[in-house]
C-alpha positions in Angstrom: -17.4 -19.6 16.7 -16.5 -18.2 13.0 -13.1 -15.9 12.9 -11.9 -13.6 10.1 -8.3 -13.0 10.4 -7.2 -9.4 8.1 -3.8 -8.6 8.8 -1.9 -5.6 7.6 2.1 -6.0 7.1 4.0 -5.2 10.0 6.3 -3.3 7.8 10.4 -4.3 8.1 9.2 -7.3 10.1 6.5 -9.8 9.1 4.4 -9.9 5.8 0.8 -9.7 6.2 0.6 -13.4 5.4 3.0 -14.1 7.8 1.2 -12.2 10.7 -2.1 -13.5 9.9 -0.8 -17.0 10.1 0.3 -16.2 13.4 -2.9 -14.4 14.7 -4.8 -17.7 13.4 -2.4 -20.0 15.2 -3.3 -17.7 18.7 -6.7 -18.2 17.9 -6.9 -22.0 17.8 -4.6 -22.1 21.0 -7.7 -20.3 22.6 -10.4 -21.7 20.7 -10.0 -24.9 19.5 -13.0 -25.5 18.2 -13.3 -22.1 16.1 -13.8 -21.9 12.5 -10.6 -19.4 11.3 -10.6 -17.5 7.8 -7.2 -15.7 6.7 -7.7 -13.0 4.3 -4.8 -11.4 2.7 -5.3 -7.5 2.8 -3.3 -4.8 1.6 -3.9 -0.9 1.1 -2.1 -0.6 -1.9 1.6 -1.1 -0.6 3.4 -4.2 -0.1 1.5 -7.7 -0.4 -0.8 -5.9 -2.8 -0.3 -8.3 -5.6 -0.3 -11.5 -3.5 -3.5 -9.9 -1.8 -5.1 -9.7 -5.1 -4.2 -13.0 -6.5 -5.3 -15.0 -3.5 -8.8 -12.8 -3.9 -9.5 -13.2 -8.1 -6.4 -15.7 -9.2 -4.8 -15.1 -12.1 -1.2 -15.1 -13.4 1.9 -13.8 -11.7 4.1 -12.2 -14.6 7.8 -11.7 -13.5 9.7 -8.8 -15.5 13.1 -7.5 -15.3 12.8 -3.7 -14.4 14.9 -1.0 -12.9 14.9 -0.5 -9.3 14.6 3.3 -7.7 18.6 3.4 -8.6 17.8 2.3 -11.8 19.5 -1.0 -11.0 18.1 -4.4 -12.9 15.5 -6.1 -10.7 12.9 -8.8 -11.0 9.0 -7.7 -10.3 6.1 -8.9 -11.0 2.2 -7.9 -11.3 -1.0 -10.1 -11.6 -2.7 -10.8 -15.1 -6.5 -11.8 -14.8 -7.9 -11.6 -18.3 -8.0 -7.8 -19.1 -7.2 -7.0 -15.7 -3.7 -5.8 -14.3 -2.6 -5.6 -10.8 0.4 -3.4 -10.2 2.1 -3.1 -6.9 4.6 -0.1 -7.3 6.6 -1.0 -4.0 7.7 -4.2 -6.3 9.8 -1.9 -8.4 10.3 1.2 -6.7 9.8 0.4 -3.1 11.7 1.7 -0.4 12.4 -1.6 1.0 14.5 -2.4 -2.0 17.2 0.2 -0.5 19.7 0.0 1.7 19.3 2.6 4.7 22.5 4.5 3.1 20.9 4.2 -0.2 17.6 6.3 0.6 17.4 9.6 -1.6 14.4 10.8 -3.0 16.5 13.1 -5.1 17.8 10.5 -7.1 15.1 7.7 -6.8 12.9 6.9 -9.8 9.8 5.4 -10.6 10.8 4.3 -13.8 10.6 0.2 -12.8 6.9 1.1 -12.2 6.5 2.3 -15.9 8.2 -0.7 -17.2 5.7 -3.0 -15.4 2.6 -0.8 -16.7 4.0 -1.1 -19.8 4.4 -4.7 -19.9 0.9 -5.4 -18.6 -0.1 -3.2 -21.7 1.3 -5.3 -24.0 0.1 -8.3 -22.8 -3.1 -7.1 -23.4 -4.3 -5.5 -20.3 -7.2 -2.8 -20.5 -7.9 -2.2 -17.4 -4.9 -1.6 -15.0 -4.8 -1.1 -11.0 -1.8 0.6 -9.3 -1.2 0.2 -6.1 0.0 3.0 -4.3 2.6 2.6 -1.3 5.8 2.1 0.7 7.7 4.2 -2.3 11.0 5.3 -2.0 10.4 8.1 -4.8 9.3 11.5 -4.7 9.6 12.1 -8.4 6.1 13.0 -9.1 5.7 10.0 -11.5 8.1 11.5 -13.8 10.2 8.3 -13.6 7.1 6.0 -14.7 6.3 8.7 -17.3 9.8 8.3 -19.0 9.4 4.7 -18.8 5.9 4.7 -20.8 7.1 7.2 -23.5 10.7 4.9 -23.6 8.3 1.9 -24.3 5.9 3.4 -27.0 7.3 6.7 -28.0 10.5 6.0 -29.6 10.6 9.6 -30.9 9.8 11.0 -26.8 6.7 12.7 -27.9 3.7 11.8 -25.0 1.3 12.5 -27.4 2.5 9.5 -29.7 1.2 7.0 -27.2 -1.8 5.2 -28.9 -1.2 2.3 -26.8 -2.2 3.8 -23.7 -5.9 5.3 -24.8 -7.7 2.4 -24.6 -6.6 1.2 -21.3 -8.3 2.6 -17.9 -6.3 3.3 -14.6 -7.2 2.9 -11.0 -4.8 4.2 -8.5 -5.3 2.5 -5.2 -4.5 4.3 -2.3 -5.7 5.9 1.0 -3.1 8.8 0.9 -5.1 12.0 0.4 -2.5 14.6 0.2 -2.2 16.6 -2.6 1.2 17.0 -4.6 3.0 20.2 -3.3 2.8 22.5 -0.2 3.1 21.8 3.2 0.7 18.5 3.0 2.5 17.5 -0.2 4.5 14.5 -1.0 7.6 16.0 -0.4 6.5 17.7 3.1 4.7 14.9 4.3 6.4 11.9 3.3 10.0 13.1 2.0 11.8 12.5 5.4 10.8 8.9 5.8 12.2 8.1 2.4 15.6 9.9 3.5 15.1 13.6 2.6 16.8 16.3 4.5 15.2 19.7 5.0 16.8 20.9 2.4 16.0 18.2 -0.2 12.4 18.3 1.2 12.3 22.2 -0.2 14.1 20.8 -3.3 11.9 18.3 -4.2 8.6 20.4 -3.7 9.9 22.9 -5.8 10.8 20.4 -8.4 7.2 18.9 -8.3 5.8 22.5 -8.4 7.4 22.9 -11.5 6.7 19.7 -13.4 2.8 20.5 -12.5 3.1 23.8 -13.6 4.4 22.8 -17.3 2.0 19.9 -17.3 -1.0 22.4 -16.5 0.2 24.7 -19.3 0.1 21.8 -21.5 -2.7 20.1 -20.9 -4.8 23.3 -20.1 -5.6 21.7 -16.5 -4.1 21.0 -13.4 -4.6 17.8 -10.9 -1.5 18.9 -8.8 -3.7 19.6 -5.7 -6.5 16.6 -6.0 -6.6 14.5 -3.6 -4.2 11.6 -3.7 -1.6 13.5 -6.1 0.8 13.4 -3.7 0.3 9.6 -3.1 3.7 7.8 -3.7 6.1 10.6 -3.9 3.7 12.1 -6.7 3.0 9.1 -8.5 -0.5 9.6 -7.9 -0.3 12.9 -9.9 1.0 11.7 -12.6 -1.5 8.8 -13.0 -4.4 11.6 -12.3 -2.6 14.3 -14.8 -1.5 12.2 -17.9 -3.7 8.9 -17.5 -7.2 9.9 -16.2 -6.5 7.7 -13.4 -9.9 7.2 -11.2 -8.5 7.2 -7.3 -9.8 4.7 -4.9 -9.3 3.2 -1.3 -7.1 0.5 -2.1 -8.7 -1.7 1.2 -11.9 -0.8 -0.3 -11.0 -1.9 -3.8 -9.5 -5.4 -2.3 -12.1 -5.9 0.0 -14.7 -5.7 -2.9 -12.5 -8.0 -4.9 -12.5 -10.5 -1.6 -16.0 -10.3 -1.2 -15.2 -9.5 2.3 -18.7 -8.1 3.2 -20.2 -11.7 2.2 -17.5 -13.1 4.8 -18.0 -10.6 7.9 -21.9 -11.2 7.7 -21.1 -14.9 8.6 -18.3 -14.2 11.1 -18.6 -13.5 15.0 -15.1 -11.9 15.4 -12.3 -10.2 13.2 -9.2 -9.9 14.1 -6.8 -7.2 12.5 -3.5 -5.3 13.0 -0.4 -3.2 11.4 3.1 -2.1 12.7 1.9 0.6 14.6 -1.5 1.6 15.5 -2.4 5.4 16.6 -4.5 8.2 15.4 -3.1 8.0 12.1 -4.8 4.7 11.9 -8.1 6.7 11.9 -7.4 8.3 8.8 -7.9 5.7 6.4 -5.5 3.3 6.9 -6.0 -0.7 6.6 -7.7 -1.6 10.0 -9.9 1.2 9.7 -11.1 0.0 6.2 -11.6 -3.3 8.1 -13.7 -1.9 10.9 -15.8 0.0 8.0 -16.7 -3.3 6.4 -17.3 -5.5 9.9 -21.1 -4.4 9.4 -21.1 -4.3 13.5 -18.9 -7.3 13.8 -16.5 -7.1 16.7 -13.1 -6.4 15.6 -10.0 -6.5 17.5 -7.0 -4.4 16.5 -3.3 -5.7 17.4 -0.3 -3.8 16.6 3.6 -3.7 17.5 3.1 -0.3 19.0 -0.2 1.5 20.3 -0.9 5.1 21.1 -4.1 6.7 21.3 -5.8 3.8 22.7 -8.8 5.7 23.4 -9.3 7.2 20.1 -9.4 3.7 18.4 -11.7 2.4 20.9 -14.2 5.4 20.6 -13.8 4.8 17.0 -15.2 1.2 17.1 -12.6 -1.1 17.8 -13.5 -3.6 20.4 -10.4 -4.4 21.7 -6.7 -2.7 21.1 -3.9 -4.7 21.9 0.2 -4.1 21.7 1.8 -7.4 21.2 5.1 -6.0 22.9 5.7 -5.6 26.5 6.6 -2.3 27.6 10.1 -1.3 27.7 11.3 -4.2 24.8 14.3 -2.8 22.7 12.7 -1.7 19.1 15.5 -4.4 17.5 14.3 -7.1 19.5 10.5 -6.3 18.8 11.1 -6.1 14.9 12.9 -9.7 14.9 10.5 -11.5 12.9 10.7 -14.6 15.3 10.1 -12.5 18.4 7.1 -10.6 16.7 5.4 -14.0 15.4 5.4 -15.2 18.9 4.1 -12.2 20.5 1.1 -12.2 17.7 0.1 -15.7 18.8 0.6 -14.9 22.6 -1.4 -11.5 22.4 -4.2 -13.3 20.3 -4.5 -16.4 22.6 -4.6 -14.2 25.7 -6.9 -12.0 24.6 -9.4 -14.6 23.5 -9.1 -16.6 26.8 -9.6 -13.1 28.4 -13.1 -12.6 26.7 -14.1 -10.5 23.9 
């Protein structure tokens, strides 16, 4: 019996690697003779650099950059030859802020631009930017300002020659446009600390920025799929850097040769913090399911709703790791989550797939 473990992070609780380790432990307790292979995965958010490093190797390059509130922090990107992988969550992520600090009117993607600039100086000619977990809703203006500061001392975007030979790929499973009811501010602003009034301000600010850019370039990418990803950083990559948009999980699974691994497996176990109908809209477990090529896929999560929809989509089993009525604060404690993941996987496999 060969089992592949490919877990997303349980956000605010366990990393992908930590969750996967506990799932693997549960497999071994249920099936001691099983061959277990744990693969790091990410759809572009937290853990993207680590997952890519596990897949392709390379060097983690640490840089001092600015966090969403422009405070100095250390962040890293991956460099493998002329390929660089940048994870915006490392420099501009929501987890870098305390809850009372969340304010997308102030939060900037400047640090992400610094990571990109450093990678270009190190010889990167293809940069994959993982979009996810952002604290920002600045339509990528902070990132662009960092690139201008790095490469165009006179402040003119047209002076930047260093980026012309660089190919950009944005890794995201978000399909929202930049502006409007389905745009970055209206859909994602509240989780970043925006009030209803702030959401309207953010949307209007992004719309003005897009109108100015459209007048400058003679085309408008603000309504493209993915322009609203990461608070509109997707828009800046599309409009200013002509980025290609790819599914983050598809990119990573290709790099990790996951399809070959799946062909040799008997079972795949995946998981995430909350599994519901939004899982069906391109989130990481759906990417795993699509690449499973008919191999049974079990999904575990800290919270499960819409179980029947998930089963109808093709998951073999869908299990909540937490007992009914457990307080959220207790369920989110890392030690509790570790125990519940291991126990759920063990009991699920002992009961039979």
